[in-house]
TIRO-2110 file (N, C-alpha, C; in Angstrom, 1 decimal):
// TIRO-2110
35.1, 49.7, -16.7, N, 1, A
34.1, 49.7, -17.8, CA, 1, A
32.8, 49.0, -17.3, C, 1, A
31.7, 49.7, -17.4, N, 2, A
30.5, 49.1, -17.0, CA, 2, A
29.7, 48.5, -18.1, C, 2, A
29.8, 49.0, -19.3, N, 3, A
29.0, 48.5, -20.4, CA, 3, A
29.8, 48.6, -21.7, C, 3, A
29.6, 47.5, -22.5, N, 4, A
30.2, 47.5, -23.8, CA, 4, A
29.1, 47.1, -24.9, C, 4, A
28.9, 48.0, -25.9, N, 5, A
28.0, 47.7, -27.0, CA, 5, A
28.8, 47.7, -28.3, C, 5, A
28.6, 46.6, -29.0, N, 6, A
29.2, 46.5, -30.3, CA, 6, A
28.2, 46.5, -31.4, C, 6, A
28.4, 47.3, -32.4, N, 7, A
27.4, 47.3, -33.6, CA, 7, A
28.2, 46.9, -34.8, C, 7, A
27.5, 46.0, -35.6, N, 8, A
28.0, 45.5, -36.9, CA, 8, A
26.9, 45.0, -37.8, C, 8, A
27.1, 45.1, -39.0, N, 9, A
26.3, 44.4, -40.0, CA, 9, A
27.0, 43.3, -40.6, C, 9, A
28.3, 43.2, -40.4, N, 10, A
29.1, 42.1, -41.1, CA, 10, A
29.8, 41.2, -40.2, C, 10, A
29.9, 41.5, -38.9, N, 11, A
30.7, 40.7, -37.9, CA, 11, A
29.8, 39.7, -37.2, C, 11, A
29.2, 38.8, -38.0, N, 12, A
28.4, 37.8, -37.4, CA, 12, A
29.2, 36.7, -36.7, C, 12, A
29.3, 36.7, -35.4, N, 13, A
30.0, 35.8, -34.6, CA, 13, A
29.2, 35.2, -33.5, C, 13, A
29.5, 34.1, -33.0, N, 14, A
28.9, 33.5, -31.9, CA, 14, A
30.0, 32.8, -31.0, C, 14, A
30.3, 33.3, -29.8, N, 15, A
29.6, 34.4, -29.2, CA, 15, A
29.9, 35.7, -29.9, C, 15, A
29.2, 36.8, -29.6, N, 16, A
29.2, 38.0, -30.4, CA, 16, A
30.6, 38.7, -30.3, C, 16, A
30.7, 39.8, -31.1, N, 17, A
31.9, 40.6, -31.1, CA, 17, A
32.2, 41.1, -29.7, C, 17, A
31.2, 41.5, -28.9, N, 18, A
31.5, 42.1, -27.6, CA, 18, A
32.2, 41.1, -26.7, C, 18, A
31.9, 39.8, -26.8, N, 19, A
32.6, 38.8, -26.0, CA, 19, A
34.1, 38.7, -26.3, C, 19, A
34.4, 38.7, -27.6, N, 20, A
35.7, 38.7, -28.1, CA, 20, A
36.5, 39.9, -27.7, C, 20, A
35.9, 41.1, -27.8, N, 21, A
36.5, 42.4, -27.4, CA, 21, A
36.8, 42.3, -25.8, C, 21, A
35.8, 41.9, -25.1, N, 22, A
35.9, 41.9, -23.6, CA, 22, A
37.1, 41.0, -23.2, C, 22, A
37.3, 39.9, -23.9, N, 23, A
38.4, 39.0, -23.6, CA, 23, A
39.7, 39.6, -24.0, C, 23, A
39.8, 40.2, -25.2, N, 24, A
41.0, 40.8, -25.7, CA, 24, A
41.5, 41.9, -24.7, C, 24, A
40.5, 42.8, -24.3, N, 25, A
40.8, 43.9, -23.5, CA, 25, A
40.8, 43.6, -22.0, C, 25, A
40.6, 42.3, -21.6, N, 26, A
40.6, 41.9, -20.3, CA, 26, A
39.6, 42.6, -19.4, C, 26, A
38.4, 42.8, -19.9, N, 27, A
37.3, 43.5, -19.1, CA, 27, A
36.9, 42.5, -18.0, C, 27, A
36.3, 43.2, -17.0, N, 28, A
35.7, 42.4, -15.8, CA, 28, A
34.7, 41.3, -16.4, C, 28, A
34.6, 40.2, -15.7, N, 29, A
33.7, 39.2, -16.2, CA, 29, A
32.2, 39.6, -16.1, C, 29, A
31.9, 40.6, -15.3, N, 30, A
30.5, 41.0, -15.1, CA, 30, A
30.2, 42.2, -16.0, C, 30, A
31.1, 42.6, -16.9, N, 31, A
30.7, 43.8, -17.8, CA, 31, A
29.4, 43.5, -18.6, C, 31, A
28.6, 44.4, -18.6, N, 32, A
27.3, 44.3, -19.4, CA, 32, A
27.6, 44.5, -20.8, C, 32, A
27.0, 43.6, -21.7, N, 33, A
27.4, 43.6, -23.1, CA, 33, A
26.1, 43.6, -24.0, C, 33, A
26.2, 44.2, -25.1, N, 34, A
25.1, 44.1, -26.1, CA, 34, A
25.8, 44.0, -27.5, C, 34, A
25.3, 43.1, -28.3, N, 35, A
25.7, 43.1, -29.7, CA, 35, A
24.5, 43.5, -30.6, C, 35, A
24.7, 44.5, -31.4, N, 36, A
23.6, 45.0, -32.3, CA, 36, A
24.0, 44.6, -33.7, C, 36, A
23.2, 43.7, -34.3, N, 37, A
23.6, 43.2, -35.6, CA, 37, A
22.6, 43.6, -36.7, C, 37, A
23.1, 43.7, -37.9, N, 38, A
22.2, 43.8, -39.1, CA, 38, A
21.4, 45.0, -39.2, C, 38, A
21.8, 46.1, -38.7, N, 39, A
21.0, 47.3, -38.8, CA, 39, A
21.5, 48.3, -39.8, C, 39, A
22.6, 48.0, -40.5, N, 40, A
23.1, 48.8, -41.5, CA, 40, A
23.6, 50.1, -40.9, C, 40, A
23.5, 51.2, -41.7, N, 41, A
24.0, 52.5, -41.4, CA, 41, A
23.4, 53.1, -40.1, C, 41, A
22.3, 52.6, -39.7, N, 42, A
21.6, 53.2, -38.5, CA, 42, A
22.1, 52.5, -37.2, C, 42, A
22.9, 51.5, -37.3, N, 43, A
23.4, 50.7, -36.1, CA, 43, A
24.1, 51.6, -35.2, C, 43, A
24.9, 52.6, -35.6, N, 44, A
25.7, 53.4, -34.8, CA, 44, A
24.8, 54.3, -33.9, C, 44, A
23.7, 54.8, -34.4, N, 45, A
22.7, 55.6, -33.6, CA, 45, A
22.0, 54.7, -32.6, C, 45, A
21.6, 53.5, -33.0, N, 46, A
21.0, 52.6, -32.0, CA, 46, A
22.0, 52.2, -30.9, C, 46, A
23.2, 52.0, -31.3, N, 47, A
24.2, 51.7, -30.3, CA, 47, A
24.4, 52.8, -29.3, C, 47, A
24.5, 54.0, -29.9, N, 48, A
24.7, 55.2, -29.1, CA, 48, A
23.5, 55.4, -28.1, C, 48, A
22.3, 55.1, -28.5, N, 49, A
21.1, 55.2, -27.6, CA, 49, A
21.3, 54.2, -26.5, C, 49, A
21.8, 53.0, -26.7, N, 50, A
21.9, 52.0, -25.7, CA, 50, A
23.0, 52.4, -24.6, C, 50, A
24.1, 52.9, -25.1, N, 51, A
25.2, 53.2, -24.1, CA, 51, A
24.8, 54.5, -23.4, C, 51, A
24.1, 55.4, -24.0, N, 52, A
23.7, 56.7, -23.4, CA, 52, A
22.7, 56.3, -22.3, C, 52, A
21.7, 55.5, -22.6, N, 53, A
20.7, 55.1, -21.6, CA, 53, A
21.4, 54.4, -20.4, C, 53, A
22.4, 53.6, -20.7, N, 54, A
23.1, 52.9, -19.6, CA, 54, A
23.8, 54.0, -18.6, C, 54, A
24.6, 54.9, -19.2, N, 55, A
25.3, 55.9, -18.3, CA, 55, A
24.3, 56.8, -17.6, C, 55, A
23.1, 57.1, -18.2, N, 56, A
22.1, 57.9, -17.5, CA, 56, A
21.5, 57.2, -16.3, C, 56, A
21.4, 55.9, -16.5, N, 57, A
20.8, 55.1, -15.4, CA, 57, A
21.9, 54.6, -14.4, C, 57, A
23.1, 54.8, -14.7, N, 58, A
24.2, 54.4, -13.8, CA, 58, A
25.3, 55.5, -13.7, C, 58, A
24.9, 56.5, -12.9, N, 59, A
25.9, 57.6, -12.8, CA, 59, A
27.2, 57.2, -12.2, C, 59, A
28.3, 57.7, -12.8, N, 60, A
29.6, 57.4, -12.4, CA, 60, A
30.2, 56.2, -13.2, C, 60, A
29.4, 55.5, -14.0, N, 61, A
29.8, 54.4, -14.8, CA, 61, A
30.2, 54.9, -16.2, C, 61, A
31.0, 54.1, -16.9, N, 62, A
31.4, 54.4, -18.3, CA, 62, A
30.9, 53.3, -19.2, C, 62, A
30.6, 53.7, -20.4, N, 63, A
30.2, 52.8, -21.4, CA, 63, A
31.0, 53.0, -22.7, C, 63, A
31.3, 51.9, -23.4, N, 64, A
32.1, 51.9, -24.6, CA, 64, A
31.2, 51.4, -25.8, C, 64, A
31.2, 52.2, -26.8, N, 65, A
30.5, 51.8, -28.1, CA, 65, A
31.6, 51.5, -29.1, C, 65, A
31.5, 50.3, -29.7, N, 66, A
32.4, 50.0, -30.8, CA, 66, A
31.6, 49.7, -32.0, C, 66, A
31.9, 50.3, -33.1, N, 67, A
31.3, 50.0, -34.4, CA, 67, A
32.4, 49.3, -35.3, C, 67, A
32.1, 48.1, -35.6, N, 68, A
33.1, 47.3, -36.3, CA, 68, A
32.4, 46.7, -37.6, C, 68, A
33.0, 47.0, -38.7, N, 69, A
32.6, 46.4, -40.0, CA, 69, A
33.7, 45.7, -40.7, C, 69, A
33.4, 44.5, -41.1, N, 70, A
34.3, 43.7, -41.9, CA, 70, A
33.7, 43.4, -43.2, C, 70, A
33.4, 44.4, -44.0, N, 71, A
32.7, 44.3, -45.2, CA, 71, A
33.4, 43.3, -46.2, C, 71, A
34.7, 43.2, -46.2, N, 72, A
35.4, 42.3, -47.1, CA, 72, A
35.0, 40.9, -46.8, C, 72, A
34.6, 40.6, -45.6, N, 73, A
34.1, 39.2, -45.3, CA, 73, A
32.8, 38.8, -46.0, C, 73, A
32.1, 39.9, -46.4, N, 74, A
30.8, 39.6, -47.1, CA, 74, A
30.8, 40.0, -48.5, C, 74, A
31.9, 40.3, -49.1, N, 75, A
32.0, 40.7, -50.5, CA, 75, A
31.6, 39.5, -51.4, C, 75, A
30.7, 39.7, -52.3, N, 76, A
30.4, 38.7, -53.3, CA, 76, A
31.1, 39.1, -54.6, C, 76, A
31.8, 38.1, -55.1, N, 77, A
32.6, 38.4, -56.3, CA, 77, A
31.7, 38.1, -57.5, C, 77, A
31.4, 39.2, -58.2, N, 78, A
30.5, 39.1, -59.4, CA, 78, A
30.8, 40.2, -60.4, C, 78, A
30.2, 40.1, -61.5, N, 79, A
30.5, 41.1, -62.6, CA, 79, A
29.3, 42.1, -62.8, C, 79, A
28.3, 42.1, -61.9, N, 80, A
27.2, 43.0, -62.1, CA, 80, A
27.6, 44.4, -61.6, C, 80, A
26.9, 45.4, -62.1, N, 81, A
27.0, 46.8, -61.7, CA, 81, A
26.7, 47.0, -60.2, C, 81, A
25.7, 46.3, -59.8, N, 82, A
25.3, 46.3, -58.3, CA, 82, A
26.5, 45.9, -57.5, C, 82, A
27.1, 44.8, -57.8, N, 83, A
28.3, 44.3, -57.0, CA, 83, A
29.4, 45.3, -57.0, C, 83, A
29.6, 45.9, -58.2, N, 84, A
30.7, 46.9, -58.3, CA, 84, A
30.4, 48.1, -57.4, C, 84, A
29.2, 48.6, -57.4, N, 85, A
28.8, 49.8, -56.6, CA, 85, A
29.0, 49.4, -55.1, C, 85, A
28.4, 48.3, -54.7, N, 86, A
28.5, 47.9, -53.3, CA, 86, A
29.9, 47.8, -52.8, C, 86, A
30.7, 47.1, -53.5, N, 87, A
32.1, 46.9, -53.1, CA, 87, A
32.9, 48.2, -53.1, C, 87, A
32.5, 49.1, -53.9, N, 88, A
33.3, 50.4, -54.0, CA, 88, A
32.8, 51.3, -52.8, C, 88, A
31.6, 51.1, -52.3, N, 89, A
31.1, 52.0, -51.2, CA, 89, A
31.4, 51.6, -49.8, C, 89, A
31.5, 50.3, -49.6, N, 90, A
31.7, 49.7, -48.3, CA, 90, A
33.0, 49.1, -48.1, C, 90, A
33.7, 49.4, -47.0, N, 91, A
35.0, 48.8, -46.7, CA, 91, A
35.1, 48.5, -45.2, C, 91, A
36.2, 47.9, -44.8, N, 92, A
36.4, 47.5, -43.4, CA, 92, A
36.8, 48.7, -42.6, C, 92, A
36.4, 48.7, -41.4, N, 93, A
36.7, 49.8, -40.5, CA, 93, A
36.1, 49.7, -39.1, C, 93, A
36.6, 50.5, -38.2, N, 94, A
36.0, 50.5, -36.9, CA, 94, A
36.1, 51.9, -36.2, C, 94, A
35.3, 52.1, -35.2, N, 95, A
35.4, 53.4, -34.5, CA, 95, A
34.9, 53.1, -33.1, C, 95, A
35.4, 53.9, -32.1, N, 96, A
35.1, 53.7, -30.7, CA, 96, A
34.7, 55.0, -30.1, C, 96, A
33.8, 54.9, -29.1, N, 97, A
33.4, 56.1, -28.4, CA, 97, A
33.2, 55.7, -26.9, C, 97, A
33.9, 56.3, -26.0, N, 98, A
33.7, 56.1, -24.6, CA, 98, A
32.9, 57.3, -24.0, C, 98, A
31.8, 56.9, -23.3, N, 99, A
31.0, 58.0, -22.7, CA, 99, A
30.8, 57.8, -21.2, C, 99, A
30.5, 58.8, -20.5, N, 100, A
30.2, 58.8, -19.1, CA, 100, A
28.9, 59.6, -18.9, C, 100, A
28.4, 59.5, -17.6, N, 101, A
27.1, 60.2, -17.3, CA, 101, A
27.3, 61.7, -17.2, C, 101, A
26.2, 62.4, -17.3, N, 102, A
26.2, 63.9, -17.3, CA, 102, A
26.8, 64.5, -16.0, C, 102, A
26.7, 63.7, -14.9, N, 103, A
27.3, 64.3, -13.7, CA, 103, A
28.8, 64.4, -13.7, C, 103, A
29.4, 63.8, -14.7, N, 104, A
30.9, 64.0, -14.9, CA, 104, A
31.2, 65.0, -15.9, C, 104, A
30.2, 65.5, -16.6, N, 105, A
30.5, 66.5, -17.7, CA, 105, A
30.8, 67.9, -17.2, C, 105, A
31.9, 68.4, -17.7, N, 106, A
32.3, 69.7, -17.3, CA, 106, A
32.2, 70.8, -18.4, C, 106, A
31.9, 70.3, -19.6, N, 107, A
31.8, 71.2, -20.7, CA, 107, A
33.1, 71.3, -21.5, C, 107, A
34.2, 71.0, -20.8, N, 108, A
35.5, 71.1, -21.4, CA, 108, A
36.0, 69.8, -21.9, C, 108, A
35.3, 68.7, -21.6, N, 109, A
35.8, 67.4, -21.9, CA, 109, A
35.0, 66.7, -23.1, C, 109, A
34.4, 67.5, -23.9, N, 110, A
33.7, 67.0, -25.1, CA, 110, A
32.2, 67.3, -25.2, C, 110, A
31.6, 66.9, -26.3, N, 111, A
30.2, 67.2, -26.5, CA, 111, A
29.3, 66.4, -25.5, C, 111, A
28.1, 66.9, -25.4, N, 112, A
27.1, 66.2, -24.5, CA, 112, A
25.9, 65.7, -25.4, C, 112, A
25.5, 64.5, -25.1, N, 113, A
24.3, 63.9, -25.9, CA, 113, A
23.1, 64.4, -25.1, C, 113, A
22.2, 65.1, -25.8, N, 114, A
21.0, 65.6, -25.2, CA, 114, A
19.8, 64.8, -25.5, C, 114, A
19.6, 64.4, -26.8, N, 115, A
18.4, 63.7, -27.2, CA, 115, A
18.6, 62.9, -28.4, C, 115, A
17.7, 62.0, -28.7, N, 116, A
17.8, 61.1, -29.9, CA, 116, A
16.4, 61.1, -30.6, C, 116, A
16.5, 60.8, -31.9, N, 117, A
15.3, 60.6, -32.7, CA, 117, A
15.7, 59.7, -33.9, C, 117, A
14.8, 58.9, -34.3, N, 118, A
15.1, 58.0, -35.5, CA, 118, A
13.8, 57.9, -36.3, C, 118, A
14.0, 57.3, -37.5, N, 119, A
12.9, 57.1, -38.4, CA, 119, A
13.1, 55.8, -39.1, C, 119, A
12.2, 54.8, -38.9, N, 120, A
12.3, 53.5, -39.6, CA, 120, A
11.3, 53.6, -40.8, C, 120, A
11.8, 53.5, -42.0, N, 121, A
11.1, 53.6, -43.2, CA, 121, A
10.7, 52.2, -43.7, C, 121, A
9.6, 51.7, -43.1, N, 122, A
9.2, 50.3, -43.3, CA, 122, A
8.8, 50.0, -44.7, C, 122, A
8.2, 51.0, -45.4, N, 123, A
7.8, 50.7, -46.8, CA, 123, A
8.9, 50.5, -47.8, C, 123, A
10.1, 50.8, -47.4, N, 124, A
11.3, 50.6, -48.2, CA, 124, A
12.3, 49.7, -47.5, C, 124, A
11.8, 48.7, -46.8, N, 125, A
12.7, 47.8, -46.0, CA, 125, A
13.6, 47.0, -46.8, C, 125, A
13.2, 46.7, -48.1, N, 126, A
14.0, 45.9, -49.0, CA, 126, A
15.1, 46.7, -49.7, C, 126, A
15.2, 48.0, -49.5, N, 127, A
16.2, 48.8, -50.2, CA, 127, A
17.6, 48.5, -49.8, C, 127, A
17.8, 47.9, -48.6, N, 128, A
19.1, 47.6, -48.1, CA, 128, A
19.0, 46.2, -47.5, C, 128, A
19.8, 45.2, -48.1, N, 129, A
19.6, 43.9, -47.6, CA, 129, A
20.7, 43.0, -48.1, C, 129, A
20.8, 41.8, -47.5, N, 130, A
21.7, 40.7, -48.1, CA, 130, A
20.8, 39.8, -48.9, C, 130, A
21.3, 39.3, -50.0, N, 131, A
20.7, 38.3, -50.8, CA, 131, A
21.6, 37.1, -50.7, C, 131, A
21.0, 35.9, -50.8, N, 132, A
21.8, 34.7, -50.9, CA, 132, A
21.9, 34.4, -52.4, C, 132, A
23.2, 34.4, -52.9, N, 133, A
23.5, 34.2, -54.3, CA, 133, A
24.5, 33.1, -54.4, C, 133, A
24.2, 32.0, -55.0, N, 134, A
25.1, 30.8, -55.1, CA, 134, A
25.7, 30.4, -53.8, C, 134, A
24.9, 30.4, -52.7, N, 135, A
25.3, 30.0, -51.4, CA, 135, A
26.1, 31.0, -50.7, C, 135, A
26.3, 32.3, -51.2, N, 136, A
27.0, 33.3, -50.6, CA, 136, A
26.2, 34.5, -50.3, C, 136, A
26.5, 35.3, -49.3, N, 137, A
25.8, 36.5, -49.0, CA, 137, A
26.2, 37.6, -50.0, C, 137, A
25.3, 38.3, -50.6, N, 138, A
25.6, 39.4, -51.5, CA, 138, A
24.8, 40.6, -51.1, C, 138, A
25.4, 41.7, -50.8, N, 139, A
24.8, 42.9, -50.3, CA, 139, A
24.1, 43.6, -51.4, C, 139, A
22.8, 44.0, -51.2, N, 140, A
22.0, 44.7, -52.2, CA, 140, A
21.7, 46.1, -51.6, C, 140, A
21.9, 47.1, -52.4, N, 141, A
21.6, 48.5, -52.1, CA, 141, A
20.8, 49.1, -53.3, C, 141, A
19.6, 49.4, -53.0, N, 142, A
18.7, 49.9, -54.1, CA, 142, A
19.3, 51.3, -54.6, C, 142, A
19.2, 51.4, -55.9, N, 143, A
19.7, 52.7, -56.5, CA, 143, A
19.0, 53.9, -56.1, C, 143, A
17.8, 53.8, -55.5, N, 144, A
17.1, 55.0, -55.1, CA, 144, A
17.1, 55.2, -53.6, C, 144, A
18.0, 54.5, -52.9, N, 145, A
18.0, 54.7, -51.4, CA, 145, A
18.3, 56.1, -50.9, C, 145, A
19.2, 56.8, -51.6, N, 146, A
19.5, 58.2, -51.2, CA, 146, A
18.2, 59.1, -51.3, C, 146, A
17.4, 58.8, -52.3, N, 147, A
16.2, 59.6, -52.5, CA, 147, A
15.1, 59.2, -51.4, C, 147, A
15.1, 58.0, -51.0, N, 148, A
14.2, 57.5, -50.0, CA, 148, A
14.6, 58.2, -48.7, C, 148, A
15.9, 58.2, -48.3, N, 149, A
16.3, 58.9, -47.1, CA, 149, A
16.1, 60.4, -47.2, C, 149, A
16.4, 61.0, -48.3, N, 150, A
16.2, 62.4, -48.5, CA, 150, A
14.7, 62.8, -48.3, C, 150, A
13.8, 62.0, -48.8, N, 151, A
12.4, 62.3, -48.7, CA, 151, A
11.8, 62.2, -47.3, C, 151, A
12.6, 61.5, -46.4, N, 152, A
12.1, 61.2, -45.1, CA, 152, A
12.9, 61.9, -44.0, C, 152, A
14.0, 62.5, -44.3, N, 153, A
14.9, 63.0, -43.3, CA, 153, A
14.3, 64.1, -42.4, C, 153, A
13.4, 64.8, -43.0, N, 154, A
12.8, 65.9, -42.2, CA, 154, A
11.9, 65.4, -41.1, C, 154, A
11.4, 64.2, -41.1, N, 155, A
10.5, 63.7, -40.1, CA, 155, A
11.2, 63.6, -38.7, C, 155, A
12.3, 62.8, -38.6, N, 156, A
12.9, 62.8, -37.3, CA, 156, A
13.5, 64.1, -36.8, C, 156, A
14.0, 64.9, -37.8, N, 157, A
14.6, 66.2, -37.4, CA, 157, A
13.5, 67.1, -36.8, C, 157, A
12.3, 67.1, -37.5, N, 158, A
11.2, 67.9, -37.0, CA, 158, A
10.8, 67.5, -35.6, C, 158, A
10.7, 66.2, -35.4, N, 159, A
10.3, 65.7, -34.0, CA, 159, A
11.3, 66.1, -33.0, C, 159, A
12.6, 66.0, -33.3, N, 160, A
13.6, 66.3, -32.4, CA, 160, A
13.6, 67.8, -32.0, C, 160, A
13.5, 68.6, -33.1, N, 161, A
13.5, 70.0, -32.8, CA, 161, A
12.3, 70.4, -32.0, C, 161, A
11.1, 69.9, -32.3, N, 162, A
9.9, 70.3, -31.6, CA, 162, A
10.0, 69.9, -30.1, C, 162, A
10.4, 68.7, -29.9, N, 163, A
10.5, 68.2, -28.5, CA, 163, A
11.5, 69.0, -27.7, C, 163, A
12.5, 69.6, -28.3, N, 164, A
13.4, 70.4, -27.6, CA, 164, A
13.2, 71.9, -27.7, C, 164, A
12.0, 72.3, -28.2, N, 165, A
11.7, 73.7, -28.4, CA, 165, A
12.7, 74.5, -29.2, C, 165, A
13.1, 73.9, -30.3, N, 166, A
14.0, 74.5, -31.3, CA, 166, A
13.4, 74.7, -32.6, C, 166, A
13.9, 75.6, -33.4, N, 167, A
13.4, 75.9, -34.8, CA, 167, A
14.6, 75.7, -35.7, C, 167, A
14.2, 75.4, -36.9, N, 168, A
15.2, 75.3, -38.0, CA, 168, A
15.0, 76.5, -38.9, C, 168, A
16.0, 77.3, -39.1, N, 169, A
15.9, 78.4, -40.0, CA, 169, A
16.8, 78.2, -41.2, C, 169, A
16.3, 78.2, -42.4, N, 170, A
17.1, 78.0, -43.6, CA, 170, A
17.4, 79.4, -44.1, C, 170, A
18.7, 79.5, -44.4, N, 171, A
19.2, 80.8, -45.0, CA, 171, A
19.7, 80.6, -46.4, C, 171, A
19.4, 81.5, -47.2, N, 172, A
19.9, 81.4, -48.6, CA, 172, A
21.3, 82.2, -48.6, C, 172, A
22.3, 81.5, -49.1, N, 173, A
23.6, 82.1, -49.1, CA, 173, A
24.1, 82.3, -50.5, C, 173, A
END
């Protein structure tokens, strides 16, 4: 293993989650590590960019991406509708992805990552955040966040398509 990236919005540890995983899995002491914290739902894409860049720059090496959320550690117990919605939407979980460089790709061993694009919607930065309530972290999710994402999703998709000389054709069914 050449590189380990861990993404989380809830696993705030020092040293980071990657150090604990490297110890548990007995990785080499010189494994390169990155902990990506506090990015919410977009963290997985940012982690994927980091490990993909690593294997592109280091042919023959492998990189592991771990997404780990321990939402139950950040649940705020309260009686508001906001608290009920947040605790019903977010739960504990993890996922892993092992990738290698394109020179090892045969077409039969899985999908290939070709390109990335993202969109940071800075005018709505407060739509997803932690608040400090009675000395505890309480997750806040704006009721209109799905509309904000929906109104902006075309921007990164359009840039990605244009950069790769692709078109999007909508069909009525």
